[in-house]
Steps between C-alpha positions, in 0.01 A plus 500: 500500500502267200842471338555555128623142468172366636301723265699380200464139611121537531477661157710221351270237658194672353653523153808276477534539124533879504855496636601217267355683202688817590826306533434321171440833328837629622697179449706645215607793719583260783706285261684804366575611855641159591710486182623851573606390847690207348667738258608725788651200678694415183613863480615489861685171456678609182579865569377594846292804590787737442503859378737641242567774244234775506346343807756669725369846418143395582617356831677827578179688424304279739757567772487873421121501544549321831720785619829313473804695385650364180825589327350553154147539372396475134258790454333345190353240734256768614315421176418156636422544871263203531759260638622759748149578623409132538835414658489788749128520585358148457797263525698701752538197730736318261824605336507718189624208291223271627233765441608543139501126436160463670353777284636337186351164604159671517559653156614158376173328592301799378673475164415130476131554580472802272655308210249220545205738541586716200581221254196302614275796428661581166476144363203386711697188590625389842762266357669770291499732802648227720779417253578870459530544877729196522715640219543830681557329835776267382685727258872538572488877565216450745670205667841664522426867565132539595567567868768758430470837330687373193178351363277781637207269563311793651516686169361198313227465762373857462526479120296178489252636755439797268439266205265286709303801625479636145373170368237475777386855421470411130302185586260695719457768235438242227251316723315823572493587128364155415230535765394837358500364144298194605249720682461728197459198270232343716325834534499552123356153439209539739165453326269791571183397684194436284243771517143382540238675294209644684163367403217725432 
């Protein structure tokens, strides 16, 4: 059977520019990802991927969902079970601390991409969106506490995702309204067909 790699290679030979064009179209996202990785390395070198403060209660909740007996459990954490579900069902093969940090890294990159996407759409400018994403990425609270629950990067992620979804919905609604208005305008401006008079 033909391997997927051979299929992709054949497609690339037929149309070599398609892959390059796709990469070029996503180059800002690739650059933001690379800068985010650099920022995480800086975070690790300066502070380390440690957990502190409220993070302990989230770690206990992950262990509780894994069936591990814990000495104390903060019941209010039931209001935010996402970390426990991810840490016990999806990232069960690593420690509770590592699962929490891994989840926050995903939220961290999601926050960067959402910031760029939202600001770019609001101002219709890639540069403003890029600078905004860099500002969020390199801010001291994000650099110092983003991977712990002190900063609550997950909360910011869901908040920004709501704003982004709301803006996309408004754009689609406005586009649909403009299409309807344009159709009605063109329809109203149509010249009625000339009627030919019958002879005789």
